[in-house]
VEXVEXMI-385101 format. One line per field, with one value per residue (C-alpha): residue number from 1; chain; z, y, x. Coordinates in nm, 3 decimals, padded with zeros to 5 digits. Layout:
k: [NUM,...]
c: [A,...]
zz: [Z,...]
yy: [Y,...]
xx: [X,...]
// end
This chain:
k: [1,2,3,4,5,6,7,8,9,10,11,12,13,14,15,16,17,18,19,20,21,22,23,24,25,26,27,28,29,30,31,32,33,34,35,36,37,38,39,40,41,42,43,44,45,46,47,48,49,50,51,52,53,54,55,56,57,58,59,60,61,62,63,64,65,66,67,68,69,70,71,72,73,74,75,76,77,78,79,80,81,82,83,84,85,86,87,88,89,90,91,92,93,94,95,96,97,98,99,100,101,102,103,104,105,106,107,108,109,110,111,112,113,114,115,116,117,118,119,120,121,122,123,124,125,126,127,128,129,130,131,132,133,134,135,136,137,138,139,140,141,142,143,144,145,146,147,148,149,150,151,152,153,154,155,156,157,158,159,160,161,162,163,164,165,166,167,168,169,170,171,172,173,174,175,176,177,178,179,180,181,182,183,184,185,186,187,188,189,190,191,192,193,194,195,196,197,198,199,200,201,202,203,204,205,206,207,208,209,210,211,212,213,214,215,216,217,218,219,220,221,222,223,224,225,226,227,228,229,230,231,232,233,234,235,236,237,238,239,240,241,242,243,244,245,246,247,248,249,250,251,252,253,254,255,256,257,258,259,260,261,262,263,264,265,266,267,268,269,270,271,272,273,274,275,276,277,278,279,280,281,282,283,284,285,286,287,288,289,290,291,292,293,294,295,296,297,298,299,300,301,302,303,304,305,306,307,308,309,310,311,312,313,314,315,316,317,318,319,320,321,322,323,324,325,326,327,328,329,330,331,332,333,334,335,336,337,338,339,340,341,342,343,344,345,346,347,348,349,350,351,352,353,354,355,356,357,358,359,360,361,362,363,364,365,366,367,368,369,370,371,372,373,374,375,376,377,378,379,380,381,382,383,384,385,386,387,388,389,390,391,392,393,394,395,396,397,398,399,400,401,402,403,404,405,406,407,408,409,410,411,412,413,414,415,416,417,418,419,420,421,422,423,424,425,426,427,428,429,430,431,432,433,434,435,436,437,438,439,440,441,442,443,444,445,446,447,448,449,450,451,452,453,454,455,456,457,458,459,460,461,462,463,464,465,466,467,468,469,470,471,472,473,474,475,476,477,478,479,480,481,482,483,484,485,486,487,488,489,490,491,492,493,494,495,496,497,498,499,500,501,502,503,504,505,506,507,508,509,510,511,512,513,514,515,516,517,518,519,520,521,522,523,524,525,526,527,528,529,530,531,532,533,534,535,536,537,538,539,540,541,542,543,544,545,546,547,548,549,550,551,552,553,554,555,556,557,558,559,560,561,562,563,564,565,566,567,568,569,570,571,572,573,574,575,576,577,578,579,580,581,582,583,584,585,586,587,588,589,590,591,592,593,594,595,596,597,598,599,600,601,602,603,604,605,606,607,608,609,610,611,612]
c: [A,A,A,A,A,A,A,A,A,A,A,A,A,A,A,A,A,A,A,A,A,A,A,A,A,A,A,A,A,A,A,A,A,A,A,A,A,A,A,A,A,A,A,A,A,A,A,A,A,A,A,A,A,A,A,A,A,A,A,A,A,A,A,A,A,A,A,A,A,A,A,A,A,A,A,A,A,A,A,A,A,A,A,A,A,A,A,A,A,A,A,A,A,A,A,A,A,A,A,A,A,A,A,A,A,A,A,A,A,A,A,A,A,A,A,A,A,A,A,A,A,A,A,A,A,A,A,A,A,A,A,A,A,A,A,A,A,A,A,A,A,A,A,A,A,A,A,A,A,A,A,A,A,A,A,A,A,A,A,A,A,A,A,A,A,A,A,A,A,A,A,A,A,A,A,A,A,A,A,A,A,A,A,A,A,A,A,A,A,A,A,A,A,A,A,A,A,A,A,A,A,A,A,A,A,A,A,A,A,A,A,A,A,A,A,A,A,A,A,A,A,A,A,A,A,A,A,A,A,A,A,A,A,A,A,A,A,A,A,A,A,A,A,A,A,A,A,A,A,A,A,A,A,A,A,A,A,A,A,A,A,A,A,A,A,A,A,A,A,A,A,A,A,A,A,A,A,A,A,A,A,A,A,A,A,A,A,A,A,A,A,A,A,A,A,A,A,A,A,A,A,A,A,A,A,A,A,A,A,A,A,A,A,A,A,A,A,A,A,A,A,A,A,A,A,A,A,A,A,A,A,A,A,A,A,A,A,A,A,A,A,A,A,A,A,A,A,A,A,A,A,A,A,A,A,A,A,A,A,A,A,A,A,A,A,A,A,A,A,A,A,A,A,A,A,A,A,A,A,A,A,A,A,A,A,A,A,A,A,A,A,A,A,A,A,A,A,A,A,A,A,A,A,A,A,A,A,A,A,A,A,A,A,A,A,A,A,A,A,A,A,A,A,A,A,A,A,A,A,A,A,A,A,A,A,A,A,A,A,A,A,A,A,A,A,A,A,A,A,A,A,A,A,A,A,A,A,A,A,A,A,A,A,A,A,A,A,A,A,A,A,A,A,A,A,A,A,A,A,A,A,A,A,A,A,A,A,A,A,A,A,A,A,A,A,A,A,A,A,A,A,A,A,A,A,A,A,A,A,A,A,A,A,A,A,A,A,A,A,A,A,A,A,A,A,A,A,A,A,A,A,A,A,A,A,A,A,A,A,A,A,A,A,A,A,A,A,A,A,A,A,A,A,A,A,A,A,A,A,A,A,A,A,A,A,A,A,A,A,A,A,A,A,A,A,A,A,A,A,A,A,A,A,A,A,A,A,A,A,A,A,A,A,A,A,A,A,A,A,A,A,A,A,A,A,A,A,A,A,A,A,A]
zz: [06.741,06.380,06.097,05.752,05.451,05.136,04.803,04.881,05.200,05.178,05.479,05.392,05.332,05.163,04.753,04.694,04.873,04.774,04.397,04.481,04.598,04.303,04.133,04.276,04.306,03.938,03.919,04.094,04.407,04.637,04.876,05.223,05.317,05.677,05.691,06.065,06.325,06.406,06.314,06.347,06.482,06.123,06.055,05.771,05.436,05.547,05.502,05.227,05.537,05.667,05.380,05.335,04.917,04.682,04.315,04.191,04.088,03.783,03.709,03.962,03.773,04.074,04.330,04.606,04.975,05.099,05.336,05.017,04.770,05.058,05.070,04.662,04.694,04.976,04.753,04.481,04.620,04.808,04.440,04.338,04.655,04.841,05.220,05.409,05.813,06.003,06.231,06.277,06.161,06.446,06.416,06.050,06.006,05.700,05.765,05.644,05.379,05.403,05.585,05.900,05.972,06.318,06.457,06.815,06.699,06.358,06.212,05.837,05.651,05.288,04.996,04.887,05.104,04.962,05.248,05.145,05.500,05.405,05.561,05.858,05.805,06.089,06.257,06.528,06.823,06.935,07.054,06.776,06.532,06.636,06.616,06.252,06.129,05.740,05.823,05.704,05.863,05.697,05.557,05.176,04.977,04.693,04.750,04.915,04.819,04.491,04.680,04.646,05.034,04.958,04.628,04.638,05.032,05.271,05.331,05.542,05.466,05.821,05.770,05.613,05.396,05.039,05.079,05.269,04.961,04.668,04.863,04.932,04.587,04.465,04.669,04.505,04.227,04.431,04.689,04.711,05.017,05.121,05.427,05.500,05.917,06.006,06.371,06.302,06.179,05.826,05.596,05.565,05.147,04.865,04.776,04.421,04.608,04.852,04.564,04.338,04.721,04.781,04.444,04.437,04.506,04.634,04.905,05.216,05.526,05.864,06.028,06.412,06.418,06.594,06.572,06.910,06.806,06.566,06.604,06.339,06.092,06.163,06.024,06.244,06.007,06.185,05.947,06.017,06.047,06.150,06.341,06.654,06.637,06.842,06.786,06.973,06.994,07.181,07.243,07.113,06.939,06.632,06.478,06.073,05.942,05.704,05.545,05.533,05.717,05.561,05.787,05.585,05.867,05.715,05.748,05.940,05.747,05.916,05.919,06.330,06.319,06.031,06.303,06.076,05.868,05.551,05.384,05.468,05.395,05.669,05.695,05.758,05.424,05.236,05.018,04.642,04.365,04.051,03.851,04.042,04.432,04.503,04.850,04.968,05.086,04.774,04.777,04.985,04.798,04.877,04.737,04.810,05.036,05.251,05.003,04.818,05.005,04.696,04.500,04.854,04.594,04.596,04.197,04.211,04.519,04.320,04.042,04.278,04.414,04.066,04.028,04.361,04.242,03.908,04.046,04.345,04.081,03.851,04.203,04.225,03.901,03.908,04.234,04.151,03.845,04.069,04.149,04.442,04.394,04.653,04.704,04.895,05.143,05.031,04.672,04.634,04.386,04.217,04.262,04.336,04.274,04.535,04.448,04.696,05.010,04.842,04.676,04.319,04.167,04.418,04.595,04.908,05.095,05.447,05.520,05.273,05.226,05.019,04.751,04.901,04.659,04.580,04.458,04.228,03.879,03.707,03.364,03.049,02.763,02.426,02.218,01.798,01.694,01.886,01.807,01.411,01.500,01.605,01.323,01.137,01.300,01.236,00.883,00.820,01.051,00.948,01.127,01.015,01.196,01.499,01.380,01.697,01.945,02.247,02.283,02.181,01.835,01.910,02.175,01.928,01.645,01.919,02.031,01.681,01.659,01.992,01.856,01.536,01.721,02.007,01.730,01.587,01.643,01.701,02.030,02.141,02.420,02.553,02.758,02.674,02.545,02.642,02.400,02.567,02.597,02.242,02.146,02.402,02.221,01.859,01.967,02.056,01.778,01.567,01.719,01.707,01.364,01.226,01.412,01.267,00.897,00.870,01.028,00.773,00.463,00.563,00.561,00.226,00.081,00.156,00.084,-00.103,-00.364,-00.255,00.074,00.179,00.323,00.618,00.668,00.548,00.875,01.120,01.020,01.064,01.441,01.542,01.436,01.630,01.925,01.924,01.923,02.152,02.371,02.360,02.110,01.810,01.930,01.712,01.348,01.325,01.306,01.068,00.822,00.851,00.796,00.581,00.266,00.328,00.107,00.413,00.664,00.412,00.271,00.620,00.677,00.348,00.403,00.780,00.600,00.379,00.621,00.909,00.603,00.591,00.470,00.721,00.492,00.645,00.549,00.353,00.478,00.212,00.205,00.412,00.794,00.936,01.343,01.445,01.523,01.842,02.012,01.920,02.103,02.081,01.833,01.564,01.594,01.559,01.283,01.127,01.120,00.905,00.604,00.479,00.242,-00.118,-00.356,-00.008,00.071,00.424,00.592,00.769,00.591,00.424,00.449,00.085,-00.122,-00.419,-00.686,-00.738,-01.099,-01.246,-01.259,-01.545,-01.414,-01.413,-01.089,-00.932,-01.023,-00.884,-00.499,-00.532,-00.287,-00.464,-00.727,-00.446,-00.335,-00.629,-00.676,-00.339,-00.435,-00.738,-00.557,-00.265,-00.587,-00.775,-00.383,-00.324,-00.689,-00.627,-00.295,-00.449,-00.710,-00.467,-00.219,-00.518,-00.607,-00.251,-00.286,-00.604,-00.482,-00.126,-00.377,-00.561,-00.285,-00.138,-00.099,-00.119,-00.311,-00.395,-00.344,-00.599,-00.484,-00.450,-00.829,-00.954,-00.745,-00.913,-01.233,-01.220,-01.077,-01.320,-01.626,-01.454,-01.449,-01.780]
yy: [-00.644,-00.536,-00.771,-00.715,-00.916,-00.901,-01.092,-01.012,-00.889,-00.705,-00.737,-00.514,-00.105,-00.149,-00.119,-00.480,-00.446,-00.069,-00.199,-00.513,-00.280,-00.059,-00.398,-00.566,-00.209,-00.167,-00.524,-00.411,-00.646,-00.353,-00.487,-00.398,-00.319,-00.363,-00.153,-00.197,-00.006,-00.003,-00.331,-00.475,-00.127,00.041,00.283,00.153,00.204,-00.048,-00.018,00.285,00.493,00.463,00.537,00.923,00.966,00.642,00.737,00.388,00.388,00.470,00.802,01.049,01.142,01.372,01.085,01.122,01.101,00.742,00.845,01.033,00.775,00.579,00.849,00.879,00.475,00.459,00.761,00.613,00.278,00.484,00.640,00.341,00.199,00.023,00.081,00.126,00.061,00.164,-00.174,-00.496,-00.802,-01.047,-01.347,-01.576,-01.881,-01.991,-02.351,-02.293,-02.062,-01.820,-01.697,-01.500,-01.262,-01.035,-00.743,-00.609,-00.463,-00.651,-00.977,-00.982,-01.274,-01.300,-01.515,-01.452,-01.307,-01.129,-01.128,-00.885,-00.810,-00.789,-00.866,-00.646,-00.630,-00.694,-00.424,-00.389,-00.177,-00.020,00.412,00.619,00.332,00.552,00.856,00.848,00.628,00.745,00.986,00.743,00.410,00.184,-00.181,-00.195,-00.070,-00.182,00.080,00.346,00.249,00.517,00.826,01.114,01.171,00.831,00.881,00.847,00.828,00.511,00.290,-00.015,-00.343,-00.548,-00.933,-01.239,-01.367,-01.364,-01.018,-00.872,-00.985,-00.874,-00.502,-00.483,-00.554,-00.305,-00.005,-00.027,00.117,00.457,00.424,00.497,00.207,-00.049,-00.201,-00.570,-00.592,-00.947,-01.056,-01.461,-01.528,-01.710,-01.587,-01.793,-01.689,-01.911,-01.958,-01.819,-01.457,-01.455,-01.476,-01.211,-00.977,-01.073,-01.003,-00.675,-00.384,-00.142,-00.414,-00.459,-00.726,-00.664,-00.983,-01.078,-00.704,-00.539,-00.195,-00.062,00.291,00.564,00.909,01.154,01.402,01.667,01.950,01.922,01.813,01.525,01.279,00.968,01.028,00.724,00.405,00.250,-00.128,-00.376,-00.671,-00.937,-01.198,-00.917,-00.639,-00.377,-00.090,00.102,00.397,00.383,00.709,00.631,00.827,00.508,00.182,-00.081,-00.394,-00.714,-00.971,-01.062,-01.007,-01.122,-01.216,-01.089,-01.465,-01.490,-01.380,-01.651,-01.926,-02.194,-02.213,-02.149,-02.342,-02.125,-02.197,-02.227,-01.870,-01.815,-01.690,-01.742,-02.030,-01.956,-02.137,-02.088,-01.836,-01.716,-01.590,-01.872,-02.045,-02.331,-02.318,-02.196,-01.901,-01.713,-01.522,-01.392,-01.092,-00.853,-00.951,-01.158,-01.438,-01.258,-01.334,-01.241,-00.900,-00.733,-00.382,-00.163,-00.205,-00.594,-00.627,-00.379,-00.632,-00.944,-00.715,-00.703,-01.031,-01.160,-00.919,-01.100,-01.438,-01.370,-01.219,-01.549,-01.740,-01.557,-01.619,-01.985,-02.019,-01.810,-02.067,-02.361,-02.329,-02.504,-02.744,-02.761,-02.945,-02.809,-02.990,-02.907,-02.972,-03.228,-03.279,-02.869,-02.741,-02.387,-02.256,-02.085,-01.829,-01.716,-01.820,-01.660,-01.745,-01.618,-01.777,-01.947,-01.940,-01.809,-02.165,-02.272,-02.567,-02.683,-03.037,-03.095,-03.367,-03.681,-03.725,-04.095,-03.963,-03.723,-03.785,-03.761,-03.552,-03.750,-03.549,-03.622,-03.813,-03.716,-04.069,-03.941,-03.560,-03.758,-03.960,-03.654,-03.466,-03.741,-03.732,-03.379,-03.368,-03.626,-03.560,-03.316,-03.130,-03.256,-03.096,-03.219,-03.340,-03.463,-03.412,-03.194,-03.246,-02.900,-02.893,-02.852,-03.142,-03.400,-03.279,-03.342,-03.628,-03.771,-03.708,-03.877,-04.155,-04.181,-04.135,-04.387,-04.663,-04.612,-04.878,-04.632,-04.531,-04.871,-04.900,-04.525,-04.344,-04.265,-03.919,-03.753,-03.552,-03.209,-03.351,-03.413,-03.033,-02.827,-03.040,-02.933,-02.591,-02.581,-02.773,-02.541,-02.220,-02.295,-02.471,-02.148,-01.918,-02.149,-02.131,-01.762,-01.758,-02.015,-01.901,-01.558,-01.760,-01.962,-01.594,-01.499,-01.791,-01.728,-01.953,-02.280,-02.237,-02.586,-02.692,-02.753,-02.384,-02.221,-02.431,-02.341,-01.963,-02.038,-02.169,-01.919,-01.605,-01.827,-01.869,-01.500,-01.365,-01.592,-01.701,-02.077,-02.370,-02.478,-02.850,-02.967,-02.996,-03.383,-03.190,-02.895,-03.158,-03.337,-03.003,-02.755,-02.991,-03.084,-02.852,-02.824,-02.742,-02.501,-02.302,-02.191,-02.078,-01.856,-01.751,-01.588,-01.429,-01.280,-01.190,-00.996,-00.869,-00.591,-00.761,-00.694,-00.892,-01.159,-01.493,-01.709,-01.996,-02.198,-02.039,-02.183,-02.048,-02.005,-01.981,-01.695,-01.832,-01.619,-01.631,-02.010,-01.936,-02.223,-02.090,-02.023,-02.372,-02.517,-02.343,-02.407,-02.764,-02.739,-02.733,-03.047,-03.098,-03.002,-03.266,-03.494,-03.650,-03.667,-03.994,-04.045,-04.345,-04.444,-04.343,-04.377,-04.004,-03.981,-03.703,-03.484,-03.348,-03.010,-02.738,-02.565,-02.281,-01.944,-01.911,-02.177,-02.200,-01.802,-01.964,-02.270,-02.292,-02.443,-02.181,-01.927,-02.116,-02.140,-01.752,-01.712,-01.902,-01.741,-01.415,-01.557,-01.684,-01.339,-01.137,-01.379,-01.316,-00.926,-00.959,-01.209,-00.885,-00.625,-00.773,-00.826,-00.485,-00.407,-00.640,-00.495,-00.123,-00.204,-00.370,-00.038,00.196,00.045,00.221,00.022,-00.289,-00.540,-00.895,-01.178,-01.334,-00.979,-00.820,-01.193,-01.136,-00.728,-00.861,-01.137,-00.916,-00.628,-00.863,-01.041,-00.675,-00.591]
xx: [05.101,04.997,04.970,05.017,05.017,05.187,05.308,05.666,05.854,06.210,06.492,06.752,06.774,07.133,07.158,07.024,06.724,06.615,06.690,06.468,06.243,06.205,06.153,05.819,05.691,05.693,05.563,05.232,05.354,05.351,05.634,05.709,06.065,06.245,06.553,06.648,06.647,07.011,07.049,07.365,07.465,07.469,07.238,06.930,07.158,07.407,07.750,07.753,07.653,07.944,08.139,08.239,08.235,08.071,08.249,08.262,07.834,07.723,07.560,07.756,08.040,08.203,08.127,07.778,07.809,07.731,07.424,07.265,07.299,07.111,06.831,06.834,06.748,06.500,06.337,06.296,06.158,05.879,05.819,05.676,05.497,05.689,05.572,05.923,05.936,06.233,06.206,06.433,06.318,06.424,06.292,06.135,05.927,05.995,05.826,05.512,05.325,05.229,05.608,05.606,05.837,05.867,05.950,05.885,05.561,05.523,05.364,05.391,05.281,05.433,05.422,05.783,06.066,06.391,06.682,06.906,07.055,07.388,07.723,07.897,08.317,08.514,08.729,08.964,08.970,09.257,09.348,09.212,09.046,08.692,08.820,09.002,08.695,08.654,08.901,09.172,09.057,08.834,08.723,08.678,09.011,08.870,08.560,08.771,09.130,09.153,09.018,09.235,09.330,09.500,09.701,10.080,10.093,10.197,09.887,09.831,09.616,09.561,09.503,09.673,09.378,09.335,09.120,09.401,09.616,09.361,09.370,09.724,09.790,09.510,09.614,09.974,09.836,09.766,09.977,10.313,10.392,10.175,10.266,10.049,10.026,09.974,09.955,10.124,10.423,10.277,10.037,09.662,09.639,09.677,10.027,09.954,09.849,10.152,10.321,10.205,10.231,10.593,10.667,10.500,10.785,10.557,10.452,10.626,10.508,10.494,10.463,10.402,10.246,09.961,09.800,09.819,09.719,09.642,09.745,09.695,09.890,10.107,09.887,09.629,09.386,09.183,09.304,09.476,09.887,10.011,09.992,10.196,10.249,10.382,10.598,10.376,10.684,10.886,10.705,10.868,10.606,10.793,10.579,10.491,10.377,10.084,09.761,09.532,09.466,09.235,09.063,09.060,09.023,08.682,08.268,08.024,07.705,07.374,07.219,07.174,06.785,06.701,06.829,06.940,06.620,06.820,07.138,07.425,07.784,08.080,08.147,07.735,07.647,07.311,07.354,07.240,07.132,07.413,07.305,06.976,06.897,06.712,06.748,06.663,06.358,06.127,05.996,06.291,06.550,06.886,07.036,07.365,07.644,07.451,07.526,07.750,08.179,08.363,08.280,08.078,08.032,07.747,07.644,07.694,07.450,07.197,07.238,07.166,06.838,06.735,06.760,06.578,06.268,06.230,06.302,06.038,05.773,05.838,05.758,05.430,05.326,05.380,05.230,04.948,04.861,04.806,04.457,04.396,04.056,03.825,03.516,03.201,03.019,02.703,02.694,02.889,03.130,03.069,03.418,03.552,03.886,04.105,04.427,04.685,04.448,04.122,03.839,03.844,03.489,03.208,02.894,02.845,02.944,02.970,03.223,03.494,03.711,03.995,03.950,04.153,04.417,04.314,04.025,04.132,04.160,04.460,04.503,04.520,04.731,04.628,04.854,04.972,04.782,04.429,04.529,04.458,04.190,04.015,04.062,03.963,03.627,03.586,03.636,03.412,03.116,02.874,02.623,02.263,01.917,01.861,01.477,01.247,01.516,01.531,01.915,02.100,02.234,02.599,02.616,02.458,02.753,03.004,02.888,02.863,03.205,03.293,03.136,03.362,03.650,03.541,03.515,03.849,04.149,04.383,04.256,04.077,04.334,04.352,04.161,03.793,03.731,03.370,03.246,03.309,03.678,03.674,03.496,03.794,04.093,03.962,03.927,04.296,04.383,04.205,04.348,04.704,04.751,04.504,04.822,05.110,04.934,04.980,05.336,05.396,05.264,05.446,05.770,05.707,05.617,05.935,06.147,06.454,06.625,06.822,06.620,06.488,06.130,06.301,06.430,06.123,05.948,06.209,06.135,05.770,05.846,06.065,05.857,05.541,05.789,05.926,05.533,05.343,05.679,05.557,05.689,05.433,05.379,05.130,05.308,05.090,04.799,04.894,05.033,04.728,04.493,04.717,04.589,04.233,03.977,03.709,03.978,04.184,03.879,03.739,04.091,04.135,03.773,03.880,04.137,03.951,03.679,03.921,04.153,03.861,03.533,03.195,02.995,02.793,02.805,02.529,02.395,02.564,02.881,03.164,03.140,03.463,03.565,03.795,04.159,04.177,03.806,03.678,03.329,03.112,02.841,03.169,03.279,02.934,02.835,03.188,03.099,02.794,03.033,03.164,03.436,03.407,03.215,03.194,02.835,02.769,02.842,02.543,02.482,02.810,03.118,03.212,03.275,03.094,03.149,02.923,02.764,02.968,02.714,02.667,02.474,02.670,02.539,02.533,02.948,02.936,02.803,02.986,03.304,03.516,03.494,03.528,03.848,03.990,03.944,04.117,04.422,04.455,04.446,04.693,04.944,04.926,04.985,05.330,05.429,05.409,05.595,05.871,05.883,05.890,06.166,06.401,06.366,06.416,06.725,06.847,06.802,07.028,07.324,07.282,07.298,07.618,07.954,08.188,08.324,08.067,08.239,08.212,07.860,07.712,07.860,07.640,07.329,07.329,07.349,07.091,06.840,06.919,06.880,06.544,06.448,06.459]
// end
């Protein structure tokens, strides 16, 4: 027995299986696919291999042989790296992870499994049923009924349920006459379907009938020419000349090998969560006819195969982000990280034990109140030289912030925060707010007349979400920081720095931190600068206004002067942008070929007046 390990294992060989394989392989999941060796007495490829011509699959305007399109599916799967085995999975173990799948010669350990084994149409066995299979006899009216050999010719549907009624109604569009042969004297189909069929003038019903023989056409072309039908009540046999026969007596989903490990419905189909391919077992997905007893088409199977691959990819991402915390016996509380059962970051170890649930610390999320206190602590704490101490300058600064934070009455009853917790939280707040401010300033610069502040804010929110694919949740921090001189000065200086200036900041200038890097040194240097005109709160917290400097050189080096210049440039830039946008709007109105509406005409005249 060979053993294989994979992230995704796919069981099946039809359009659902190969579509899932193509998507999974393109996502670099390196899937394994088991297509079966005459599984359910059907060759690899499923029911399509029993179909002569496929005419309703997009991309083949002239139609294509069923066996040929299956071969194209297979080649495309292999092209992107899918490894295919022509073996039948006869047993699975879904009770633990990784999942286990077994063939006669292999064992597979998989993090995710996609079941796409399909369903086999039931057939009746009688004289000629094998000889004329695909030569007039089929199991799918919808798939094969529109073929040229059936057009304007008498046809037969065998069955008494909704599938038979639907098939007969569909065939009436192409055949000259459609017979429904049912072995009982009443139908099992719903009343509305019976009414629709019985009111169709092209459909005739033969009750208490059973087909006993199929024979060829008179021209000797080797195709179906007629049927012998026996009345099960009287025993009389009559001949019915037809060119096509379609079984509609149900399907048997290929789910026996699952042995009840997944939830199945009353007919044996795999139950999936509506709108997804998720089954009753997390990490196991179902696609194609094995979970679809309504449509059962190649194109719908391909669609669910795509869904299954995407669902599996998202599932793997979720379990990949859940890091397993393991403790080293020889080092005590020093943790390592394990993902997908493999060590990602660790030193050589000898023995591992999982940390008991009772010993694990629960994560205390930061509340808006705590964020507000932390921001105040950062704004009112100056980084001073750590004279006479061997403690790193950065650690001393953040310990003072932690002390400021812990003395606040607002957090007295909340969880205690260490200095490194404060540092990490500030870095996250600073990074997110810096990003959001850029989107807000951009939305503000493009603000149209009559647009409220809330609408501008919503535009900024939408743009932030569209780019980062997550919502901005720190509005309370942004409102506290946006007008603060200290924070605004370093933010604007950072904008100036990233716009092309390579000049290194001087020691007496505001030092800024990149919103994307958040390196320790940058964050610490940023804290050297205190708010303009605010003295260090080391001895007392009073804010003292400094004397205005008269010296031109001092004024030039004063951060307030630099801030005012940057602000003036920013305002000028906003005015220019607004002017350009109005010019562009006027140009679009002037170039419009159709007649302008009243509002557009008024807007055009107003813009022209402003330009003049």
